[in-house]
N, C-alpha and C positions, 0 to 999 in steps of 0.2 A: 472475590474473596476478599481482598484487600479493602473495600470500603468496610467491611465487617470488623475489621481492625482498630477503626475508630477513625474521627473526622481528620487528624492531621494524619494518620496515612492514608485515609482516600485525597486527602487533598496534595503530599507529595507524589504518591501516583500519576494524580491527576496530571500536575501540572508539566511532570515528565512526557507519560503516554501524550497529551496533546500538543505541548507547548516546545519540548525537545524532540521528542521521539514523531511530533508530527512536520516538524520541519524537515529532518532527514527525512522522514519517507518521501516528502512531497521531491524531492531530489531525485532517491532511489528510482520511482516510480514513472516517473517524467523521465530519467534514463531509459529505463526497459521499454516505454514507448517507442521507443529509436528498432529493436530490435522487431517487435512486433509490425512497424512499418515497413522496412527492410526486408524482413525474412515471409511478409505476408506474397509481397508482390516476387521475392525470389522462389517461391512454389507455388505462385502459380503460374509461373512462367516458367517452370520447370530446371530450375535454376540449384539443385539440392545439397550439392558440395559447399556453395555460397554461404549458405544457411549454417552449417557448421562452424566457417570461420568467423559469421559474424557473430556467433554464440559466442564464442573464445575471446574474442575482441571485449565485447560486453560486460565478460566475468572478468576481466584484466580489469579493464577501466572501470567496474563501479565496485571492487574490492578495493584496488586503490584509495577511490574518493571516499570508499566508507571508514578504512584506515585514517582518512582524512578528518572526516566529522567525528569520530569516535575521540579525540581532544577533547572537540567541545562538551561531549557526554561526560568526562573526568572530571570537566572543570566546569561544572554547569552551575553548581553554588553560585559561585561570583555574579555569572549573568543574573539566577533569578534572582539576587538580591538587591543588584541593580535596575530590575525591573518593579521593582517596587513588593518583592514579597517579603515576608516576615520571615526572621532567622530561622524557626524552627521549621516552615515550610520549606524553606531552600535549603536544610539539611536533609529531612526526607525525600526531596524531591534527587539530590546529587547522590545519594546513598542509592534509590531506585536506579538511578542511571548509571552508576556502574553496575549493579548486577546486568545490567543490558547491552552493555557493550558487545558482546559476543552476540546478541543479537542481530543487531546492528549487520553483525559481518555476515551473517546466516542470511539476513531478507537482499541482502546485496548481492549474493549467488542465486539466492533463490530467483528472485525476479528476470535475469536475461531466460534464465533456463525454462520457467514457464513460460513465458512469451514465447521461446523455441520450438515448447511443444504446442502451444496454442495454432502457432502458422500453422502447423502440420493438420489442425483439427481434431490433434489428441487432446481431449479435455476432459474425460468419465477417469482416465489413470489419476490422474492429476488431482480430480474434486474428492477420489475414494479415497486417496494420499494424505487429504488437508482431513478431511473428516474421521480415518483411525486416528490421526496426530490430535485433532479438537479433543476426541473423547481421552487420548492419553493425557492431556494436558490437562485437561480439569480434573482427572483423580489423580495425576502428581501437585497439582496445587492446593487441594485438599489436603493431600498429606502434608505438604511443606510449612503450611499456613496455620491448619486447625491440629492437625495430629504432631508433630515436630515443633510446630514454633517456631520455625526460621524467622517467622515475621517478613516484614518488606524486604528486605533485601533477596528473601530463601524464594519469596514472589516473583520476583523481576528474573532469577536464577534459570527457576523452573520455564519460563517462558522461555529463556535463552535454549536450553535444552531443548526444550520441544522444536523449536526452528530447525536447529541444526540436525535433529532428526528427522525433520521433513527434507532438508538439503541433503542428507545421505540416501534417502530413499527415491527422490528425482532423480537426483545423479545415474543413481545405480539402473532407472528405468532408462534412461538418455544412451547409457554404455551398453545395454546388456539385451534391451526390447529391438526384436525385427522389424520393429514400426518406425525406428531409426538409423536401423541399417545405410541408407540412401545417402540420409541428410547429415548423421554424426560419421564420420569415418576418420575419428580419432585424433588424437593434441596437433597442432600445426603450428608450425614457426611462422605461417603465414598472417596468425593472429595478430603478429607485433608489426606487421608493415600494416602500412598506411592506417595506423591509430589514431593519427592527428586528426586524419579526415573524419573518419566515426566519432572520433568527441565532440568537433564541430557538431555533427548531424544530434550526436546525444544530449548535449548539454543546452542546444537550441529546444531541442523535445522537452526535457528538463524546467525547462523556465517558463515554457507554457505551462503546464501539467501542477507545479511549482507551486506557481503565483495562484493558480485555483486553489488550493490546499492549505496556504500560508496565509490567505484571507482572513478564513476561519480561525485558526489555530490561533493567530493574532490576537484575540476577545480571551484568550484563554490567559497568555502573557501578561496583560496588560491589568488582570482583576486584581491586582496588587494594590491597585491604586484608591479600590472601592473600597467605601465602610465595610465593617466583616467581610476583609477580604477572605479568610477560611470561609464561609459559608457561602460567600460570591463565585470563590475557586468551584467549590465542589457540585454547585447546582449547574450551575453553567458548562462543568465540565460531564456529567451524567447526559443533559442535552445534545454536546457535542457530540457523545459518542453515539448515544444514538443516528446521531444526521451522517456519522461517519456509516453507519451499518448500511443507511440509504445510499450514501455517495459510494461506495464498496458497490452494492450492485449496479447503479448505472454506471460505474467504473467498469465494471465487467460487462455489461450490454456494449458499453464504449470497443471494450476490447472485440468484441466479438465483431461488429462494424466492423472494423478498423482493419480484422485479421478477414473477413469476408469480403470487404470491399479491397483490398490488396491483391487477395485470390484473384476475384477476377477480372481487375484492371489489367492483373500481370498475365491474364489470360485473353486480355484483349474481350473483355466480355464489359465493356461502359453501364451499358444497360440494364444489366443483373446488378451490376455497383450498387446502381441508384435505385432501383428495389429494395435493396437490402438494407438501403439508410431509410424507405419511409418506414416498412417492417418493425424493424428496432426504435424509429423512433413514436411509433403507436401503441409500441410496448412499453417504453417509457413513460408515457404520459397516460397509463392505464394505471400501469404501478407504482408510479406518484399519487393519484387519486384514491388510489385503495391504502397506501401505507399515513395517506394525511389524515384520512376519516380513523385507522388504526391508534393512532396517534390520540387523539381527541378521545376517542371511545376508550379507552386502556389507560388515559394517564397516571390515572393512583397507581396500579399495580406497577407499570414502568417507571415510576417513582421510587417503589418503594425495593427495585430488583440490585440495586447496589449501596444503600445503605438502609441504616435502622433509625438513622435520626431525624425525628419529628420535624426541626428546622428547617433541615436541606430535604425534604421532602416535599414539605410547602412549598420550598421557592422552585424548586422542579417544578410541584404544577401549575406553577405562577406562568412558568416560561414555554410550556408547553403549547398554548397556542401559536406562540409567535416562531417555534419548534416547526407547528405542523402545516407551515403556512412555507418556512424557506424549503422544507422539505419538497413543498408542490411545484414552487419555483423552479427548484433545483434537476426537475426532470428532463430536459431536454437537451441544457446544455453539452454535460458531458458526452453525450452519445453525437453531438453532431462534432464537437469539437476531437474525435475519437474517427474521423474517416478522413482520411489522407488525401490529398492531393498529392500527382505523381510529378513532384518537383525536378528539374533537371538534374539538381543536387543529388537527389535518391537515382535515378538513372546511371547518370556517372559512376556511382558507387557501385551500382551491381556490375554495369559493363567490366569496373577496371577489378575488383574480384573474380568477375568470370574469364579476363585474360590473364589473370595469377595462374586461374585452376586451369 
């Protein structure tokens, strides 16, 4: 919707969504991988109460981290000017970032809860909630941008509101669903014990995934130094957005592999864990080939989905072959990085939680 407001609005939203927000997402997603690793192995070992404690620690740690990152969102304008973005783009980007601060806090809470449920193989309820919120978000975004004319800030605030709706639904499911009665036994002060030990594991996980995400987002931040920077920013952002679609699917397969492997290793079935890795890798390769073909075959309609500017559309079409190559080559690495080894640190962490319970 923002792309149809104008090139400046698209540039401002793009630099924030991919540049600023992408940096924060790398940290949040990376930290939450510690939840799926530890909880996945705890679930396989039938240490159910430990899973609730781990989830609560992650909620505390990620919310505090998100509050710290929120200051960067609020004062993102000077940073955008520093890296060469035009004044009008920096102003639009900062305005959009202001509206995304609540969304950042919601995302910080949603990630651990989602991984907590996935570690128990609870996938369908989360998928249904996400789908329902997506439909709701499309409607209120259209209403805010085109009917009520709230513009760029309105688009950001509707995104924030939709994310808080998703957090509320997920939290309600964890508390009241009978499927979580063994793993979620209520709030516990144990969440504040050993927080530093968990923080070290979470931040180590964050570094690994964040660097994977940041190297792509960095291209967007450097567009301010290119000729016709607004067109370059718009076209590159559209391509990277499609790349992110593919990356999210690969990341989902990665999470599935991580949880499945963690469950089987926790249950003492290493051969089944190895087979799970091979199945997911083959599925990833097959999807990458299909996605590459679709990007090349549908490059024109994909280019017009986000903008009506002829100049931007032509620039996006020119970048599509490079996007297709990147999508194809990105098919394996996220999967392999999602299959954890049982390190002594994780084993000690699980034993420590088990003893306290």
